[in-house]
N, C-alpha and C positions, 0 to 999 in steps of 0.2 A: 747598592741593594744587597741585603744580607742573604745568606744561603737559604734560610727558611722562607724568606719572602720570595726568592727566585724559584725555589722548589714549589711553593704554594701556587704562584702564578702559572708556572709551567704545567703543573698537574691540573689546575682548574681549567686552563685553556684546552688541555687535552680532552678533559671530560666534556667541555662545551663543544669541542670540535666533533667528538664522537656522537653526541646527542644531535647536533645540528645536521651532521651528515646522514644520520638515521632518519631524521625528519625529512630531509631533502630527498633521500632515496625513496621514502614512502610516497611523497608527493609525485616524484618522477615515475614511480611504479603505477600509480593511479592514472597519470597522464598517458603512460606507455600503452596500456591496454586499449584505452579509448582512441588513441591516435591510430591504432592499427585498423580501425573501422573505416577511416577516410583517408588513410595514407597507404593503402594496399597497392599491390603490384598489378591489379587488374582494373585499369582506368580509375584508380583511387579506391576501389573496393578490394577486400581481401581475397586472395586466391583460396582454393580448397585447402591447400597445405597450410597457408597462413592462418586460416580460421581454425583448422584442426589443432595447430600448435597453441592457439589461444585457449581453446577448450581443454586441451590436456593440461595446460598450466593452471586453469581454474580447478580441475579435478585434484591436482597435487596440492594446491593452496587451501582447498576447502573440502577435505575428506569427510567431514561430519555433516555437510550440508548438500553436497553435490555428488551424484553417482551417475555412471553411464550404463545404459542397458541396450544390448543389441536386439533390435526388433526384426531384422531381416537383412537382405542384401539386394542391391539394385540389379537391373537386367545384366549389366556388365560385371557383376560380382563385387561391387564396392559395398562396404558396410553401411547399413542404415542404422544409425545410433540415435537413441533418445537420451536426453539428459534430465535427470529428476532432481529438482531443487526443493528440498524440504529438510527441516531439522529432524534428526533422529529422535525416535521416541514414540509418540502416540499414533495409533493407526486411525483409519477412517476419517481423514481430513478431506474436505472438498478438493477435488482434482480439477485442474484447468490445463488445457492443451494449447500449445503455440507451435505452429509450423511455418516453414519458409521454403522457398524455392520449389514449390510444386511445379512452377514454370521456370525453366532454367535461365531465362534471360531477364529475370527480375531481381537483381542483386540487392536492391533496397530492402526487400523482404528479409534477406539474410542479415544485414547489419542491424535491422530493427530487433530481430530475435536475439542476436548476440548482445546487443546493448541492454535489452531487458535483463538478460542473465548477468552480465558483468556489473551493471549499475546496482542491481538488487543485491548481489553478493557484496559489493563495495559498501552499500548503505547498511547492510546487515552487520558487517564487521565493525561498523562505526556506531551500532546500536540505535539506528534511526527507528522511531516507534512504528511507523507504517511498515518498514521492511521487516522488523522483528515479527510483527503481527502476520505478515504474509508468509514468511519462511516457517514460522512455528505453528501456524493455524491452517495452512494450505499445503497442497502437494502440486507443484508446478512441473509440467512436462514440456520439454522443448525438443523439437526436431529441426535443427538448422538446415539440413540437406535432405529434403524429400527426393530430390532429383539430382544426385551428384554426377551422374553420367553426362547429363545435358550441360551442367555448369562447367565441367572440365572441358567438354567439347567447345564451349564458347571461349574458355580461356585459351585454348590452343589456336583457335581461329582469330582471336583478338577482337571479335565483334559479337553483338548479341543476336546471333542468327538462329540458335536452337531453342525451341520452346519445350519440346516433348522429351520422352525418355530415350534410352539407347536401342530399343528394339528396331531392327531393320524392317521397314514396311514398304519402301519404294527405292528406286534407283538413285534419286537425288538424296544424298546423305543429309543435307541440311533440312530437307523436308520429311525425313524419315522419323519413325517413332510413334508412340501412343501418347495422347494427351492424358496425363495422369488425372487431371481434373475433369475428365469426361468418362472415367472408367469405373465409377461407383454405381451401385445397383439401383438407386432410385431414379425412375424415368429413363434408364438406359435403353437404347433401341439400336439394334443392328442396322447398319447401312445409313446412319444419320449423316456421317461424313466419310469421304473416300480416304484411302490409306495414306495419301500424300498431303491431305489437308492438315492444317495446324491444329484442328480440333478432333482429329481421328480418335474414335472412342474405343478402339480395340475390338477383338473378336467376340468378347463376352465380358460381363461385369467382373471385375477383380481378376482380369486375365494377367495383369502386370504384377511383378513381385513388389513394386512400391505400394500399390493399393492394397495388396494382400497383407503387407506389413502393417499398414494403418488399420485395416479391418481387425487384424489379430490384436493389435494394441487396444482398440476400443472394446473388443469382446472381453478382454481380461481386466478392464478397468471400468470405472463408472464416472466419467468426466461430467462435470456440471456445465462447463462452457468450453468453447474452443475459438481461437482466432487463427485463421489460415491467411497469413499475410501475402499480398500480391502487390504488383505495381503496374501501372501508375495512375495518377489522378486522385482527387479527393472524393472517394466513394466508399460507402459501406454497404455491401450486399449481404442479404440474408435469405433464407428459404422463403418460398420455393422458387429456385432459379430456373427450373425447367418450364415453368408456367408461361404461356403466351399472353395471358391477361392478368391484371391485378386481381380480378375475381377468382380465377383459378389458383392464384398464388396464396390464397388465404391459409393461415396456419392452422394446425390441429387444435390448438386451444386459444381462446380469446386472450387469456392473460399472457401468452407468449408474445403476442403482438404488442402488448403493453410493455413487456420487458425490453423488446428491441427498441421501442420508442423511448423508453427511459435511458437506454444506453446512448442513443443518438442525441438526446437532449444534452448530454455531457460531451460526447465526442465531437459533435458539430461538423460532420463531413458535409461537403457541398451537395452530394447526392446520396440518397439513402433509400433502400428497399430491395426487392428482388431484382434479378438481372434485367428484366424487361424495362424496369423503371430507371436503372442506373446506367448500364452499359448499352442498353437499347437492343439486346438480342437475348435469346433463351440459351440455357446451358444444361441440357439433359445429361444425367450421369455425374452431376457436380458433387463435390465433397460435402459442402454444408447441407445439401438436401439429404444426403445419406446420414450424416452425423445427427441431424435433427429428426428426420423421418423414421430412421431405423433404430436410433439409440436415444432419442429424447434429449440430445445435447443442445444447449443454446449456442449454436455455431454461426460464425459470421466470417466474412472475408473483407478486411480493410484493404483498399487500394491506396497505397501510400506514395508520397512524392508528388511534385507538381506536374501538371500537364506539360509544361514547357520543357521539362527535363527528359521526357521519354523514358525508356527503360534504363538508361545510364545517365542520371542527373549529374551535374558537376560535383566534384568531390567536396566543394565548399558547402553544398546543400545537405550533405549526409548527416551531419551532426544535428541539424534542426529536425530532420525527418525522424531520426532515432529518438531524440529526447521527447518530442511531442507524442510519439506513440508509446513510449514508456509510461507516460501519464495515463494514456487510455488503457493500457494493459493493466496497470495497477488498480484502476477503477474497476475493471472486470474482476480482478483477483479479489478485491474487497466484496464485490457484489455476489461472488460465488458462494459465500457463506452467510453469516449474519451481517446484513447491512442495516444498521440501526438508525431509526429516526425517532424523535421524541416530540410530543406536544403536551401542553398543559391547558386546563380550563379552571377558572375560579368560579365555583358554583354558588348559587343562592341556597342556603339551607332550607329545609322544609318548614312549613308553618308550625309555630310553637317552639321552634328551636331557640336555644339561648342566643342572645344578640352578639355575644363575643365568640361564637363558634364559626369556624371556617372549614370549608370542604374544598379540597383541590382534587381534580381528576387528572391523572397522568395516563397518557396513551403511549405505549411502546410499539413501534411498527418495524417489522422486518421485511424490507423490500428485497432481500437477498434470495438466492437460489437454494439455500439449505436451511434446515433447522439450526438454531444456535447450538453450540457445542455443549455436551454434557446434558444433565437432566434438570438444570436450574440456571437462573440468572441471579446474580447479586446486584442490588440497586442501592445506591446511597444518594441522598438528597440533602442539600444545605439551603438555608434561607427560610426555614419554617418558623423560627422564633424571632421576635422583634429584638431581643437582647441576646445575652450570652448564655442564658439558661437553656437546658434541654426542653424541647416542646413535649407537651402531652399529646401523643398522636397514636391513632390506630390506623393500620394499613389494611384495607379491605380489597378483596378480589372483585372484579367485575365493575361495570359502569354504574350499577346500583349496589346498595348495601349487600355485601356478600360475606364470605368467611374471612376471618382474620388471618393474616399471613405472619409467619415468623418475622419479628422485627425488634429493633432496639434503638431507642432515641439516644442522642448524644448532645452534649453541650458544646459551646464554642471552645476552641483550642488554639488560642494565640492567633498569629498572623494568618495561618492557613485557613482556619475556619473561624470567622468572626461572628457567625450566627450558628444556632443549633440546628439539628436536622435529625434524620432517621436513616437507618440502614435496614433493608429487608430482603427477603429471598422470594423469588417467584418461579413458576415453572418455566421450562425452556420455551422459547418463542419459535413457533413453527415457520416453515417456508412460506413466504408471501402472506404473512398474517399479522395481526395486531391484537393487543390485549390492553384493557383499561383497568386502572386501579384507583381507588379513592383513599386519600389521606384526610382523615377526620381529626381536626385540631381542636384541643380543649380551650385554647386561648388565642388571642391575637385578632379576633374579630374578622372584619372583611378588608383589612388594610392591604394596600398594594405590597407585592412581594417580589423580590429578585431571587430567582432559583438557579441552582447549579445541580447537575446530576452526573453520576458515573455508573456504568454498567460493566460487569465482569462476567465472562462466561465460565462455567464450572468445568474447567479442564483440570487434570491432575496437577499440572504446574502452570497455573495462569500467569501470564507475563504482561499482558496489555489490556488496559481498560479502554472503553469507548465512552467519551464524556461530552456533554453538551452544556451550554449556558455561556453567559447569563441570559435568563429569560425573565422579563419583568411583566407581571400580571397586574392590571389595574384593579381598583378596589370594588367597583360596582358591577352588578349584573353578571350574566353568564359570559365571561370574556375569556379569551384564550390566545394561544400562539399557534402559528403554523408549525409544521414539522421542521425541526431544526437539524442542522448538520452536526456531525460529531467529530471530535478530535481523538487521536490515538495517544494514550498516555502510558508511558513505559514503566513497568515495575522496576524499582531499584535504579532508576536513571538519575541523571544530574538534575538537581533542583532548579526550577525556573525562577526568574526574578519577577515575571509578570504576575499580577494579582490573580487573574483567572487561572493561571497555571498552578499557583500555590493551592488554590481551592480544589482544583482537579486532583492534585497530588494527595491532599488530605482525604478527599472523598474516595479515592481508589483504595486507600488503606482501610477505610470503613467498609467498602465493598468486599475486600479480601476477608475481613472479619466475618461477614455474612455467609461466606462459604465454609467457615470452620465447623468442625463437628460440634453438635450440641448448641448451635447458635439459636437464640431465642428462647431456649428452655429456661424456665425460672425467671424470665425477664418481664413477663406480663402478670398483672395483678388486677383483680376485679373484673366485672363484666358490665357492659352498658354504662360506662362511667360518664358519658355525656349523651345528651338527647339524640336519639336516632341511631346510635351506634350499636349494632348487633354483635360486634366483636369485642375483644378485650383491649383495654387501654394500656399502652406501654408506659411503664413508670419512667419519669425523667431521670435518666442515669447515664452518665458518660463513662462509668467505670466498666472495664471489661469483666466478663464472667470470671468467677474465682477459678484460678488454676489454668485459665486459658493461655495458650501460647501467644506471644506477641506476633501480630501479623507482619509480613514483610513491608518494608518501606516502599511506597509506591510514588513515583515521581514522573512528571512529564519531562522528556529529554529534549535537549536542543538537537535539531536535525543537523547532521553533518553537512559539510559543503558538498554540492553536487558536482558531477563530472563537468569538464569544460564544455564550452559551447552553450547553447540555451540550456538552462538548468532543468534537469528532468525531475518533475515534482509529481507525486501522487496526489491528484485532486479528485474531488468527487462531486456528487450532486449536492450543490449548495455550499461548497467549501472553499477555503483559501489554503494555499500550500503552507506547510510547516517549514519555516526557515530557522535561523539560529536564534539562540537566546543566551544571555550571560548566565554564568553559574552562580546560584545564590550562595551566600555565606563567604564569598571572597572578601578579604580584608581591603578596606578602602584607605587605610592609613598604616604607616609603618609600625611594626611592633616596638614597644618601649624597651629601653635598655637601662638597667640600673647602674649607676656609677657610685661606688662606695666613697666614704669620707676618709680623711687621713692624708697620707702622703700622695702627691701626684703620681699617677700610674706611669710605669715604664712604657714609653711610646712604642718601642720595638716589640716588647713582650705582650702588650695588651691590644693596642690598636691594630698592630700588624701580626697578630697571632695566626698560626696556620688556619685555624677555623674561620677567622675573619677574612683572611685572604681567599680561602676557598669559596666562601659565601659570596663575597663581592665579585670575585673573578667569574664565578659561575653565572651570576646575574648579567654581568657585562657580556660574557661570551654567548649566553643564550639569546640575549637581546640582539646581538649582532647577527647571529645565524638565523634568528627568526626573521629579521628584516631581509636578509639575503634570500632565504627560502621563499618567503612570501613574494618577493620580486620575481624570482625564477618561476614559481608556480603560476603567477599571473602571466608571465611571458608565454609559458607553455599553453595556458588556457587561451590566450589571444591567438595562438597559432591554429587552434581548433575552432575558433569562433566562426559563426556563419557570416559570410560576407556577401551573399546574394539574397535577393528576395525569394522566399519560398511561397509560391502561390497557394500551397495547400495548408498554409498556417491556420491554426484554429485559435482564434483570439481568446476564447474562454479558458483554454489550456495553456496558452502562452503568456497570459496577461502578467503573471508575476515571475516570469522565467529569467529575470536578471540575476547574475551571480550574487549580487548583494542581498537578494530577497525582496527588494523594492519596499513599498510602503507597508507591506504586511510581514516584514521580516520577523516580528515577534509573535506572530500568530501560530497556533498549532496546525499540524498537517491535518487536513480535513477530508473526510469522505462521508457525505451526508445525502440529503434527499434531492437537492437541486443545485445546479451550478449557478453561481452568482456572476453575471457578466460585469 
């Protein structure tokens, strides 16, 4: 072996070794944080210091997304810290609150909150579309330790004996303390429970530093929703928990009852409702009642973990509990802002209308808890023309002929868009509202159509579209579709190989154009160009406005691998989880190499040149380390896999939770209107 060949191989293997070790270290790092949740020193759960170390590590690793805010101190003087997860930049994002360990003997609540934080940070760093949407469009607050004094007391005793905080209220120290979850002001009543009772409510509402800290936090913020995690059992309680009957537990607004039922339709807890219907007793002075009754927060308390596990389920059950409730939390995160649903109708034109005219009615529905971001929504629709030409189309506001909206038709553009369509801009969609729009087509008759749609909120730096389709409308009569789920499509992400992903990618680009300044100006010509149209007809043109800047490339991304154990997937009303997809554009054949004519090449100088050696050696080295890394990562994942049956399993959320993504591995991550069982 010549010196150049030896040097080339040695250098190449060194590069491959460094790359492989970096990859392995990354994998091991991901496994390390998750393993701390079910390999802790407190019966498998993390101790207070172990959890604090994990949180401090995340603060150091993610300074632009995570910050710590001191909200108070416990009775014994320990810090009460809130962790805020949101990308720096735009203000006024919908806020969501997650709390744990209001009752000190319920450690499953702690690992659920830690898992939501860790897995969301992990997915965000890997540019998962739903995680990007959550971090850049929401403000998430986490309080892992509402009751640190009680948790540490349980650590010291080695058993789950303490429920309340650290205030001395009776001679028996294990029975001493105030129940934090009975110390809120709604329906609080003195003398309800004696001082040694595990539900002792304290001397007055907000007498405890822990509840004062939560009150102050809510006074300073405007949370849309809250999840106060407890254990155990498969139950979701919501206000009013003080009420002794279902009649008295009626909520302040009828639509709020609808909201909780929408959530339960996705969460699928075994028991659901106020305390009298779930746990079988009343809870005066309870946190959800105050969050909702005093602050208008859609607040709930999931009781997580199986009945059989008690307060300390086996360590092998922790991963399943955590990942399942990550999916539930992500659904609430999506619902706290714009939660989009779409439906279509193929209408019959009025009498005397041209026979080749088509009228499509699009309804956009916001089932979320906030108005969509910004002052407008950009909408892009494909499938309006039978061929590649841009359709002649006017977009009108309202269910009947209304004002024309700024719009621009476009022609087919290669593989991404095989049919023409239109992009247009509509006003922001209000909380719990819907709006209808009519697309009046100059041609195409009443033929069946397959439609795709993407919507983009008008943020200063929009990064994620919500897309739906395909929806196929029949040709005859007033026919339509139910509200469809949406997928999240990432701006500037990796291109998808799936056909529907390619369409979504192209439509997101069109939607981004509709948010550009001056969109629609000079694009419309003529009035009343076809029968019954009171608006202007968009001229078929796929060319951008002169001088307009090119919009960013918008692509659906492949979701990264989830953490070990049951895969944590954000699913929603009507959706399938987004798993992996191959990267489009990757070569499927080796690149050709030219060999010149004339004298045979010098074997040592040409075939074994340093560049050839480096290239070949790098490929071999990377392939070897890829195999080793995948094997070790799988072994680590198996170590965290759930090996016992979790009786609290929610089939609708667990259905596709295999590490490989199952039969829907190529589908986008969904958050829509209904869960599909």
